[in-house]
C-alpha positions as CSV (number, residue, x, y, z in Angstrom):
1,M,-34.6,-25.4,27.0
2,N,-34.0,-26.0,23.3
3,F,-30.9,-27.8,22.0
4,C,-29.5,-27.5,18.5
5,I,-27.2,-30.5,17.8
6,L,-24.7,-29.5,15.2
7,T,-22.1,-31.8,13.5
8,A,-18.9,-30.4,12.2
9,R,-18.8,-29.3,8.5
10,S,-21.4,-32.0,7.2
11,A,-24.4,-30.6,9.1
12,V,-27.2,-28.7,7.5
13,M,-28.2,-25.5,9.1
14,P,-30.7,-25.3,12.0
15,E,-34.3,-24.6,11.0
16,Q,-35.0,-22.3,13.9
17,T,-34.4,-18.6,13.8
18,I,-31.9,-17.5,16.3
19,Q,-32.9,-14.1,17.8
20,F,-30.5,-11.9,19.8
21,G,-30.8,-8.2,20.5
22,E,-32.3,-6.5,17.5
23,F,-31.1,-9.2,15.2
24,E,-32.6,-12.4,13.8
25,L,-30.4,-15.0,12.3
26,A,-32.0,-17.6,9.9
27,P,-29.4,-20.3,9.3
28,A,-31.5,-22.4,6.9
29,S,-31.9,-19.4,4.6
30,Y,-28.6,-17.7,5.3
31,E,-30.3,-14.5,6.3
32,L,-29.3,-12.0,8.9
33,R,-32.0,-9.3,9.7
34,R,-31.9,-6.3,11.9
35,W,-35.4,-5.0,12.8
36,Q,-36.7,-7.4,10.0
37,K,-34.5,-5.7,7.4
38,P,-31.8,-7.8,5.7
39,V,-28.2,-7.1,6.7
40,K,-25.6,-7.9,4.1
41,I,-22.9,-10.4,5.1
42,E,-20.7,-12.7,3.1
43,K,-20.8,-16.5,3.1
44,I,-17.8,-17.3,5.3
45,P,-18.6,-14.7,8.0
46,M,-22.2,-15.9,7.9
47,E,-21.2,-19.5,8.5
48,L,-18.9,-18.5,11.3
49,L,-21.6,-16.4,12.9
50,I,-24.0,-19.3,12.8
51,F,-21.4,-21.6,14.3
52,L,-20.7,-19.3,17.1
53,A,-24.4,-18.5,17.8
54,T,-25.3,-22.2,18.0
55,R,-22.6,-22.6,20.7
56,Q,-23.8,-19.5,22.7
57,G,-21.8,-18.9,25.8
58,L,-19.1,-21.5,25.0
59,L,-15.6,-21.0,24.0
60,V,-15.0,-21.8,20.4
61,T,-11.4,-22.4,19.6
62,R,-9.7,-21.3,16.5
63,K,-8.9,-25.0,15.7
64,E,-12.6,-25.8,15.9
65,I,-13.4,-22.9,13.6
66,I,-10.9,-24.1,11.0
67,E,-12.3,-27.6,11.0
68,Q,-15.9,-26.4,10.9
69,I,-15.6,-23.8,8.2
70,W,-12.8,-25.1,6.0
71,G,-11.7,-28.5,7.1
72,A,-8.5,-29.5,9.0
73,D,-6.6,-30.1,5.7
74,V,-7.2,-26.8,4.1
75,F,-4.4,-25.0,2.2
76,L,-5.1,-21.5,3.3
77,D,-3.8,-18.7,5.6
78,T,-6.5,-19.6,8.2
79,E,-5.3,-17.2,10.8
80,H,-5.8,-14.3,8.5
81,A,-9.1,-15.7,7.2
82,I,-10.5,-16.1,10.7
83,N,-9.5,-12.5,11.7
84,T,-11.1,-11.2,8.5
85,A,-14.3,-13.1,9.1
86,I,-14.6,-12.0,12.7
87,R,-14.1,-8.4,11.6
88,K,-16.8,-8.7,9.0
89,I,-19.2,-10.2,11.6
90,R,-18.5,-7.2,13.9
91,L,-19.0,-4.8,11.0
92,A,-22.4,-6.4,10.2
93,L,-23.5,-6.4,13.8
94,G,-22.1,-3.0,14.6
95,D,-20.1,-4.6,17.4
96,D,-17.1,-3.1,19.2
97,A,-14.0,-5.4,19.7
98,E,-13.1,-3.5,22.9
99,Q,-16.7,-3.5,24.4
100,P,-18.5,-6.3,22.6
101,R,-22.2,-6.9,22.8
102,F,-22.1,-10.1,20.7
103,V,-18.8,-11.6,19.9
104,Q,-16.0,-11.8,22.6
105,T,-12.4,-12.4,21.8
106,V,-10.7,-14.8,24.3
107,V,-7.1,-13.9,23.8
108,G,-4.9,-16.7,22.7
109,K,-7.9,-19.2,22.7
110,G,-10.8,-18.3,20.3
111,Y,-14.2,-16.5,20.5
112,R,-17.4,-16.7,22.5
113,F,-20.9,-15.6,21.4
114,A,-21.9,-13.7,24.4
115,A,-25.3,-12.3,23.5
116,V,-28.5,-13.7,25.2
117,I,-30.3,-15.7,22.6
118,Q,-34.1,-15.2,22.7
119,E,-36.6,-17.7,21.6
120,T,-38.8,-16.7,18.6
121,A,-42.6,-17.4,18.5
122,S,-42.1,-20.1,15.9
123,N,-39.9,-22.0,18.2
124,S,-41.8,-21.6,21.5
125,E,-44.0,-24.8,20.9
126,S,-40.9,-26.9,20.6
127,E,-39.5,-26.1,24.0
128,R,-37.1,-28.8,25.4
129,E,-37.3,-30.6,22.1
130,T,-34.1,-31.9,20.7
131,V,-33.5,-31.3,17.0
132,E,-31.0,-33.6,15.3
133,L,-29.4,-32.2,12.2
134,R,-28.8,-34.5,9.4
135,S,-26.3,-34.3,6.5
136,A,-27.3,-33.0,3.0
137,A,-27.6,-36.6,1.9
138,G,-30.1,-37.4,4.7
139,R,-27.9,-39.7,6.6
140,Q,-27.6,-39.7,10.4
141,T,-24.9,-37.2,11.5
142,A,-21.6,-38.4,13.0
143,P,-21.5,-38.8,16.8
144,Q,-19.8,-35.4,17.3
145,V,-22.5,-33.3,18.9
146,L,-22.4,-29.6,19.8
147,A,-25.2,-28.4,22.1
148,V,-26.6,-24.8,22.3
149,S,-28.9,-23.5,25.0
150,V,-31.7,-21.4,23.7
151,R,-33.4,-19.3,26.4
152,T,-37.1,-18.7,26.3
153,E,-37.4,-14.9,26.3
154,Q,-39.3,-12.6,24.0
155,V,-37.5,-9.7,22.3
156,S,-39.3,-6.4,22.2
157,R,-38.9,-3.9,19.4
158,P,-39.7,-0.3,19.3
159,S,-43.3,0.3,18.0
160,F,-44.0,3.1,15.7
161,A,-47.8,2.6,15.6
162,A,-49.9,5.6,16.6
163,P,-50.8,5.4,20.3
164,R,-54.5,4.9,21.2
165,R,-56.2,7.6,23.2
166,R,-55.7,7.2,26.9
167,G,-55.9,9.4,29.9
168,R,-53.1,11.9,30.6
169,V,-51.1,9.3,32.5
170,G,-51.4,6.9,29.6
171,L,-50.3,9.7,27.2
172,L,-47.4,10.6,29.4
173,L,-46.3,7.0,29.5
174,A,-46.6,6.8,25.7
175,V,-44.4,9.8,25.3
176,V,-41.8,8.4,27.6
177,S,-42.0,5.1,25.9
178,V,-41.5,6.6,22.5
179,A,-38.6,8.7,23.8
180,V,-36.9,5.7,25.4
181,S,-37.5,3.6,22.3
182,G,-36.1,6.4,20.1
183,A,-33.0,6.6,22.3
184,L,-32.5,2.8,22.2
185,L,-33.0,2.8,18.5
186,W,-30.4,5.6,18.1
187,I,-28.0,3.5,20.2
188,F,-28.6,0.5,18.1
189,L,-28.3,2.3,14.8
190,R,-25.3,4.5,15.8
191,P,-22.6,1.8,15.1
192,F,-23.8,1.5,11.5
193,S,-23.1,5.1,10.6
194,T,-19.6,5.0,9.3
195,K,-19.2,8.6,8.2
196,G,-18.1,10.9,11.0
197,T,-17.4,8.2,13.5
198,A,-13.7,8.6,13.0
199,L,-11.7,11.2,11.2
200,I,-9.7,9.5,8.4
201,R,-7.3,11.9,6.8
202,S,-4.5,9.4,6.1
203,I,-4.6,5.9,4.9
204,A,-2.4,2.9,4.1
205,V,-3.4,0.2,1.7
206,L,-1.6,-3.0,2.9
207,P,-0.6,-5.5,0.3
208,L,-3.6,-7.5,-0.7
209,D,-3.0,-11.2,0.3
210,N,-2.6,-13.7,-2.5
211,L,-4.8,-16.6,-1.2
212,S,-4.8,-18.5,-4.5
213,G,-2.2,-21.0,-3.2
214,D,0.0,-20.1,-6.2
215,P,3.0,-17.8,-5.7
216,S,3.0,-17.0,-9.4
217,Q,-0.2,-15.0,-8.9
218,D,1.6,-12.5,-6.5
219,Y,1.8,-10.1,-9.5
220,L,-2.1,-10.0,-9.5
221,A,-2.4,-9.1,-5.8
222,D,0.5,-6.7,-5.9
223,G,-0.7,-5.1,-9.1
224,L,-4.2,-4.6,-7.7
225,T,-2.7,-3.1,-4.6
226,D,-0.7,-0.6,-6.8
227,E,-3.8,0.3,-8.7
228,L,-5.8,1.0,-5.5
229,I,-3.1,3.2,-4.1
230,T,-2.9,5.0,-7.4
231,H,-6.6,5.8,-7.5
232,L,-6.7,6.9,-3.8
233,A,-3.7,9.2,-4.3
234,K,-6.0,11.1,-6.6
235,L,-7.8,12.5,-3.6
236,G,-6.0,15.6,-2.5
237,S,-7.5,15.7,1.0
238,L,-6.4,12.2,1.8
239,K,-2.8,11.2,2.5
240,V,-2.1,7.8,0.9
241,I,1.0,5.9,1.8
242,S,3.1,4.9,-1.2
243,R,3.8,1.3,-2.4
244,T,7.4,1.0,-1.2
245,S,6.4,1.5,2.5
246,V,3.3,-0.7,2.5
247,M,5.0,-3.5,0.7
248,Q,7.3,-4.0,3.7
249,Y,4.3,-5.5,5.5
250,K,3.7,-8.2,2.8
251,G,3.5,-11.6,4.5
252,T,3.8,-10.0,8.1
253,R,1.2,-10.3,10.8
254,K,1.9,-7.2,12.8
255,P,-1.1,-5.8,14.7
256,L,-2.8,-3.0,12.7
257,P,-2.3,-0.3,15.5
258,E,1.4,-0.9,15.3
259,I,1.4,-0.6,11.5
260,A,-0.7,2.5,11.7
261,R,1.8,4.0,14.2
262,E,4.8,3.2,12.0
263,L,3.1,4.7,8.9
264,N,1.4,7.5,10.9
265,V,-2.1,6.9,9.4
266,D,-5.6,7.0,10.7
267,G,-7.0,4.2,8.5
268,I,-5.9,0.9,7.1
269,V,-7.2,-0.9,4.0
270,E,-6.5,-4.6,3.8
271,G,-7.9,-7.5,1.8
272,S,-7.2,-10.5,-0.3
273,V,-7.3,-11.9,-3.8
274,V,-8.2,-15.4,-4.9
275,R,-8.0,-16.4,-8.5
276,S,-9.5,-19.5,-10.1
277,G,-9.1,-19.6,-13.8
278,N,-10.7,-16.5,-15.2
279,D,-12.6,-15.7,-12.0
280,V,-11.2,-13.5,-9.3
281,R,-12.5,-12.8,-5.8
282,V,-11.3,-9.6,-4.2
283,T,-12.1,-8.9,-0.5
284,V,-11.4,-5.4,0.9
285,Q,-12.1,-3.8,4.2
286,L,-11.5,-0.3,5.7
287,I,-10.5,0.0,9.3
288,S,-10.3,3.0,11.6
289,V,-7.2,2.3,13.7
290,A,-8.1,4.8,16.4
291,N,-10.8,2.5,17.8
292,D,-10.3,-0.6,15.7
293,R,-13.6,0.0,14.0
294,H,-14.4,-1.6,10.7
295,L,-16.0,1.1,8.7
296,W,-16.7,-0.8,5.5
297,A,-16.1,-4.2,3.9
298,E,-17.0,-5.8,0.6
299,D,-16.5,-8.9,-1.3
300,Y,-16.3,-8.7,-5.1
301,Q,-16.5,-11.6,-7.6
302,R,-15.3,-10.6,-10.9
303,E,-13.8,-11.9,-14.1
304,L,-10.1,-11.1,-14.8
305,G,-11.0,-8.6,-17.4
306,D,-12.9,-6.4,-14.9
307,L,-10.2,-5.9,-12.3
308,I,-8.7,-2.5,-13.4
309,G,-12.1,-1.0,-13.3
310,L,-12.9,-2.7,-10.0
311,Q,-10.0,-0.9,-8.2
312,R,-11.3,2.4,-9.4
313,Q,-14.8,1.5,-8.0
314,I,-13.3,0.4,-4.7
315,A,-11.3,3.6,-4.4
316,R,-14.4,5.7,-4.9
317,T,-16.3,3.7,-2.3
318,I,-13.5,4.3,0.2
319,A,-13.5,8.0,-0.6
320,Q,-17.2,8.1,0.2
321,E,-16.8,6.1,3.4
322,V,-14.2,8.7,4.7
323,A,-16.4,11.6,3.6
324,V,-14.0,12.9,0.9
325,N,-15.9,15.3,-1.3
326,L,-15.0,14.8,-5.0
327,D,-14.6,17.7,-7.3
328,T,-15.9,17.6,-10.9
329,E,-12.6,16.4,-12.3
330,Q,-12.3,13.6,-9.7
331,K,-15.8,12.5,-10.3
332,A,-15.1,12.2,-14.0
333,Y,-11.9,10.2,-13.2
334,F,-13.7,7.7,-11.1
335,E,-16.5,7.3,-13.7
336,R,-14.2,6.5,-16.6
337,A,-14.9,3.2,-18.3
338,A,-12.1,0.6,-18.0
339,P,-11.3,-2.1,-20.6
340,H,-12.9,-5.5,-20.0
341,D,-10.2,-7.6,-21.7
342,P,-8.8,-10.3,-19.4
343,K,-5.4,-10.5,-21.3
344,L,-5.1,-6.7,-21.3
345,N,-5.8,-6.5,-17.5
346,E,-3.3,-9.4,-16.8
347,A,-0.5,-7.8,-19.0
348,Y,-1.0,-4.4,-17.5
349,L,-0.9,-5.7,-13.9
350,R,2.2,-7.7,-14.7
351,G,3.8,-4.6,-16.1
352,L,3.2,-2.7,-12.8
353,F,4.6,-5.6,-10.9
354,F,7.9,-5.7,-12.8
355,W,8.2,-1.8,-13.0
356,E,8.3,-1.6,-9.2
357,K,11.3,-3.9,-9.0
358,R,13.6,-1.4,-10.7
359,T,16.2,-3.8,-12.1
360,D,17.4,-3.8,-15.6
361,A,15.8,-7.1,-16.5
362,D,12.5,-6.3,-14.6
363,L,12.1,-2.9,-16.3
364,R,12.5,-4.6,-19.7
365,R,10.0,-7.2,-18.8
366,A,7.6,-4.4,-17.6
367,I,7.9,-2.8,-21.1
368,E,7.1,-6.2,-22.7
369,N,3.9,-6.5,-20.7
370,F,2.9,-2.9,-21.2
371,K,3.3,-3.3,-24.9
372,L,1.3,-6.6,-24.8
373,A,-1.5,-4.5,-23.2
374,I,-1.3,-2.0,-26.0
375,S,-1.5,-4.7,-28.6
376,R,-4.8,-5.7,-27.0
377,D,-6.1,-2.1,-27.0
378,S,-4.2,0.6,-28.7
379,G,-6.3,3.2,-26.9
380,F,-5.3,2.2,-23.3
381,A,-3.4,5.2,-22.2
382,P,-1.9,3.8,-18.9
383,A,0.1,1.3,-20.7
384,Y,1.7,3.9,-22.9
385,A,2.6,5.8,-19.7
386,G,4.0,2.6,-18.3
387,V,6.2,2.1,-21.4
388,A,7.5,5.7,-21.2
389,N,8.4,5.7,-17.5
390,S,10.1,2.3,-17.8
391,Y,12.4,3.7,-20.5
392,N,12.9,6.8,-18.3
393,L,14.0,4.5,-15.4
394,L,16.2,2.5,-17.6
395,W,18.0,5.7,-18.6
396,Y,18.0,7.2,-15.1
397,L,19.5,4.1,-13.4
398,G,22.2,3.9,-16.0
399,F,21.0,0.7,-17.8
400,M,20.4,2.4,-21.2
401,K,21.8,5.2,-23.2
402,A,19.7,8.3,-23.7
403,D,19.7,8.0,-27.5
404,E,18.1,4.5,-27.1
405,A,15.7,5.3,-24.2
406,V,14.5,8.9,-24.8
407,P,12.9,8.5,-28.3
408,Q,11.0,5.4,-27.1
409,A,9.8,7.3,-24.0
410,R,8.9,10.4,-25.9
411,A,6.8,8.6,-28.5
412,A,4.9,6.7,-25.8
413,L,4.3,9.9,-23.8
414,E,2.9,11.7,-26.8
415,K,0.4,8.9,-27.4
416,A,-0.5,8.7,-23.8
417,L,-1.3,12.4,-23.5
418,I,-3.3,12.3,-26.7
419,L,-5.4,9.5,-25.3
420,D,-5.6,11.0,-21.8
421,P,-4.4,14.6,-21.2
422,L,-5.2,14.1,-17.5
423,S,-2.7,11.2,-16.9
424,P,-0.5,12.1,-13.9
425,E,2.0,9.3,-14.9
426,A,2.4,10.8,-18.4
427,H,2.9,14.4,-17.1
428,V,5.5,13.1,-14.7
429,G,7.2,11.2,-17.5
430,L,7.2,14.3,-19.7
431,A,8.5,16.5,-16.9
432,Y,11.4,14.1,-16.5
433,L,12.3,14.3,-20.2
434,K,12.0,18.1,-20.3
435,H,14.2,18.3,-17.2
436,H,16.9,15.7,-17.8
437,Y,17.2,15.6,-21.5
438,D,15.7,18.8,-23.1
439,W,17.1,21.0,-20.3
440,D,13.8,22.9,-20.7
441,W,13.7,24.2,-17.1
442,A,10.5,26.2,-17.3
443,G,8.7,23.6,-19.3
444,A,9.8,20.9,-16.8
445,E,8.4,22.8,-13.9
446,L,5.0,23.2,-15.5
447,E,4.8,19.5,-16.1
448,H,5.9,18.7,-12.6
449,R,3.3,21.0,-11.1
450,R,0.5,19.6,-13.5
451,A,1.3,16.0,-12.4
452,I,1.0,16.9,-8.7
453,E,-2.2,18.9,-9.4
454,L,-3.7,15.8,-11.0
455,R,-2.6,13.5,-8.2
456,P,-1.6,15.3,-5.0
457,G,-0.7,12.1,-3.3
458,Y,1.7,10.9,-6.0
459,S,5.0,10.3,-4.1
460,L,7.1,9.9,-7.3
461,A,5.9,13.2,-8.6
462,H,7.0,15.0,-5.4
463,Q,10.3,13.1,-5.5
464,W,11.1,14.1,-9.0
465,Y,9.9,17.7,-8.5
466,G,12.3,17.8,-5.6
467,Y,15.1,16.8,-7.9
468,Y,14.1,19.7,-10.2
469,L,14.0,22.2,-7.4
470,L,17.5,21.2,-6.1
471,S,18.9,21.5,-9.6
472,V,17.7,25.1,-9.9
473,R,18.9,25.8,-6.3
474,R,15.5,26.5,-4.7
475,L,16.6,24.6,-1.6
476,D,13.8,25.3,0.8
477,E,11.2,24.3,-1.8
478,A,13.3,21.3,-2.7
479,L,13.5,20.2,0.9
480,A,9.7,20.6,1.3
481,E,9.0,18.4,-1.7
482,R,11.4,15.7,-0.6
483,E,10.0,15.7,2.9
484,L,6.5,15.3,1.4
485,A,7.7,12.4,-0.8
486,R,9.1,10.7,2.3
487,E,6.0,11.4,4.3
488,L,4.0,9.6,1.7
489,D,6.6,6.8,1.8
490,P,7.9,6.8,5.3
491,L,9.7,3.5,5.2
492,S,11.6,4.2,2.0
493,V,15.3,4.2,2.6
494,F,15.9,5.9,-0.7
495,K,13.5,8.8,0.0
496,T,14.9,9.2,3.5
497,L,18.3,9.6,1.9
498,R,17.0,12.2,-0.5
499,V,15.8,14.3,2.5
500,A,19.3,13.9,4.1
501,D,20.9,15.0,0.8
502,A,18.7,18.1,0.7
503,Y,20.0,19.1,4.1
504,V,23.6,18.4,3.0
505,Q,23.1,20.8,0.1
506,K,21.6,23.4,2.6
507,R,24.8,22.8,4.7
508,D,22.7,21.8,7.6
509,D,24.8,18.9,9.0
510,A,22.8,18.3,12.1
511,H,19.6,17.6,10.2
512,A,21.4,15.6,7.5
513,T,23.0,13.4,10.2
514,F,19.6,12.8,11.8
515,W,18.1,11.6,8.5
516,L,21.0,9.4,7.6
517,Q,20.8,7.7,10.9
518,R,17.1,7.3,10.4
519,A,17.8,5.6,7.0
520,M,20.2,3.2,8.9
521,E,17.4,2.3,11.3
522,L,15.0,1.6,8.4
523,N,17.4,-0.9,6.8
524,P,20.4,-1.9,9.0
525,A,21.7,-4.0,6.0
526,D,22.1,-1.1,3.6
527,G,25.5,0.4,3.3
528,A,24.5,3.6,1.4
529,P,23.7,5.7,4.5
530,H,27.1,4.8,6.1
531,Y,29.0,6.0,2.9
532,A,27.0,9.3,2.9
533,L,27.5,9.8,6.6
534,S,31.3,9.1,6.1
535,R,31.5,11.9,3.5
536,L,29.6,14.3,5.8
537,M,31.9,13.5,8.8
538,E,35.0,14.0,6.7
539,T,33.9,17.5,5.7
540,E,33.5,18.3,9.4
541,G,37.1,17.1,10.1
542,R,36.0,13.9,11.9
543,A,38.4,11.6,10.1
544,A,38.3,8.8,12.6
545,D,34.5,8.7,12.7
546,A,34.4,8.9,8.8
547,A,36.7,5.9,8.5
548,L,34.5,3.8,10.8
549,Q,31.3,4.7,8.8
550,W,33.1,3.9,5.5
551,R,34.2,0.6,6.9
552,S,30.6,-0.2,8.1
553,G,29.4,0.4,4.6
554,L,32.0,-1.8,3.1
555,Q,31.2,-4.5,5.6
556,L,27.5,-4.4,4.7
557,D,28.4,-4.7,1.0
558,G,29.6,-8.2,1.9
559,D,32.9,-8.4,0.1
560,A,35.4,-10.0,2.5
561,K,38.4,-9.4,0.3
562,D,37.6,-5.6,0.0
563,L,37.2,-5.4,3.8
564,A,40.5,-7.2,4.4
565,M,42.2,-4.9,1.9
566,F,40.7,-1.8,3.7
567,D,41.7,-3.0,7.1
568,K,45.3,-3.8,6.1
569,T,45.8,-0.5,4.2
570,I,44.2,1.8,6.9
571,A,46.6,0.2,9.5
572,Q,49.6,1.0,7.3
573,S,48.7,4.3,5.6
574,G,45.5,5.8,7.0
575,F,41.9,6.2,5.9
576,P,42.4,8.3,2.7
577,T,44.8,5.8,1.2
578,A,42.6,2.8,2.2
579,R,39.6,4.4,0.6
580,R,41.5,5.1,-2.5
581,A,42.7,1.5,-2.8
582,I,39.1,0.3,-2.8
583,V,38.0,2.9,-5.3
584,E,40.9,2.0,-7.6
585,K,39.8,-1.6,-7.5
586,L,36.2,-0.6,-8.3
587,L,37.5,1.5,-11.2
588,R,39.4,-1.4,-12.7
589,E,36.3,-3.6,-12.5
590,T,34.1,-0.9,-14.0
591,T,36.5,-0.3,-16.8
592,A,36.5,-4.1,-17.6
593,K,32.6,-4.2,-17.5
594,A,32.4,-1.2,-19.9
595,K,34.2,-3.2,-22.6
596,T,31.2,-5.7,-22.9
597,S,28.2,-3.7,-21.6
598,Y,26.9,-0.1,-21.2
599,V,28.1,1.7,-18.1
600,S,26.9,5.3,-17.5
601,P,29.6,8.0,-17.7
602,G,28.3,9.1,-14.3
603,T,29.8,6.0,-12.7
604,F,33.2,7.0,-13.9
605,V,32.8,10.7,-12.9
606,E,32.0,9.6,-9.4
607,L,34.9,7.2,-9.1
608,Y,37.4,9.7,-10.4
609,L,36.1,12.4,-8.1
610,Q,36.6,10.1,-5.1
611,M,40.2,9.6,-6.3
612,G,40.7,13.4,-6.6
613,D,41.4,13.0,-10.3
614,K,39.9,16.2,-11.8
615,E,41.1,15.7,-15.3
616,N,39.6,12.3,-15.8
617,A,36.4,13.4,-14.0
618,L,36.1,16.3,-16.5
619,R,36.8,14.0,-19.4
620,W,33.9,11.8,-18.4
621,L,31.7,14.8,-17.8
622,D,32.3,15.7,-21.4
623,E,31.2,12.1,-22.4
624,A,28.1,12.5,-20.2
625,F,27.3,15.8,-21.9
626,A,27.6,14.4,-25.3
627,E,25.0,11.7,-24.5
628,H,22.8,13.8,-22.3
629,S,23.3,11.7,-19.2
630,S,20.4,12.2,-16.8
631,F,22.7,13.0,-13.7
632,L,24.0,16.2,-15.3
633,V,21.1,18.3,-14.1
634,Q,22.3,17.9,-10.5
635,I,25.9,19.0,-10.9
636,G,25.1,22.8,-10.6
637,G,24.8,22.6,-6.8
638,D,25.7,19.1,-5.6
639,P,28.7,19.3,-3.1
640,T,30.1,16.3,-4.8
641,Y,31.3,18.6,-7.6
642,D,32.6,21.4,-5.4
643,N,36.2,20.6,-6.4
644,L,35.4,21.2,-10.1
645,R,33.6,24.6,-9.7
646,G,36.7,26.6,-10.4
647,E,37.3,24.8,-13.7
648,V,36.5,26.7,-16.9
649,R,35.2,23.6,-18.6
650,F,32.9,22.9,-15.8
651,R,31.4,26.4,-15.7
652,A,31.0,26.4,-19.5
653,M,29.1,23.1,-19.3
654,L,26.6,24.7,-16.9
655,Q,26.1,27.6,-19.1
656,R,25.4,25.4,-22.2
657,M,22.9,23.5,-20.2
658,G,21.2,26.8,-19.1
659,V,21.1,25.7,-15.4
660,P,19.3,28.4,-13.4
661,G,21.2,29.5,-10.3
662,A,24.2,27.4,-11.1
663,R,27.3,28.4,-9.1
């Protein structure tokens, strides 16, 4: 027997070639070969493979792996790093986690290299010889010794040389030999064929892990995740889960099959980002969850200025791995050149990071960063679209008046579409303006459809098109769009509530109740579904149940004084009076706030409608009409406004807006 003595971390690699199955592992030269052809494998997985192979047959604990590969005092998510390295080893070897040929998982303990190691010819002369490995400085290694038994067996490979002439028996044996060798070769090669092994028609890109050790770099990992999702959503035949849902797995360690079930996907993309100065390392892998098979993995070392283009490259590679056929327009999209300016890339990714937070302050910070990107390159269309849609959201969410937000959004959209007529984000932004501000109903629908055509998996485009279809009373189509938006973002409470709202407007209470309860399950701490269910129950004449749901919403809002007021009033005067008391308090607070900062007229309309005050509700609707408030496009069919439909002023407003199908 041969023994390799390996010291932890300080040891140089064994000089012998380790041979197992169809593979040769050359530790000294960091090479892995299969049938004498190089197999690509990254540094950390290579080091771990060598460590496991030199302890063949022995259990190697996760603690030993950490100490050997990184050191005991490493500042790193080592659990995730080990899992990633093992997956990449299995990908390189074509190994199956369920029925391993080479690397076995010992649940809760570690790993074992189970393959029979065969001695190569170059090592046969040194049988039973002990090789002591020394450190790079040439000093004797520490006393810690790890021994590996290397068996003296020769490996045979299929021979493709022409057979010599023999008798009939010899010829028959040669034919059988070739057939058997061919079959064995097919078996060995089969795991390396990624296309067709698993049907991937839906995919989730989990948040890339920030392994930089600096939380301030989260924007980089999150921004790159956003970009990868954006590019993959371009592929119409592939369902890609939206950001809101996948971000709920940030920092979690749920098993991938469980995540796949929750998101209803066939494939998972996961990876990590490490930044050091201007250098960034991005590691990405694609996993088929049906059989826990790693279809593809890659490690990219790039400068900061190359990251936007890198995500487009990764998306195209994933498309190829799942056998998506790109049309001419998609090929052109993935072949576009991206800017190589580090400051532009950083500013744009920061803009995406803040845009997704949807608060007043964060949307303004998003605009600042998108404008910084534009200052670096005035021809960078995505940044203009980012500016436009940030202003659109500031207006939509009631943080900014239309006369301030709309001109800025429109100017940015015009520039974005000049630079890139195929920008889905720009077409979505323009559809929003045509719908909510211009009241150009036909023009808005064209832009909505164009955005979806350009990016079929664009959840926001389906969501906003659903708003449009509801406003023109095409309820079945609206429901279909909202359900599709939710399917692309299945863990989004907001989009689940939008599906429930569509059923409410169809007067389908049973389905509306189902989706409201689903929203409660998604986020038990959110009061909004309870208020919505309370309104629905009240229309059904279930006053007691409605009161309980309204109280639940109030309790989740967390204001103990409001809850005490509600309980006291409902005990004395009943639910309608108790609810009115809370609404009146909110109205007083909102009126005071409006004296020092902007409050959308829609807030006052809703409060007065809850109080049953038609006159003041109509007065604030007139204010909303004067400033083109974005919510006005919904009043034509929303049940919230049913008590106003008999009012002449209300019907006249719908006519001036030109709302199709208004009632």
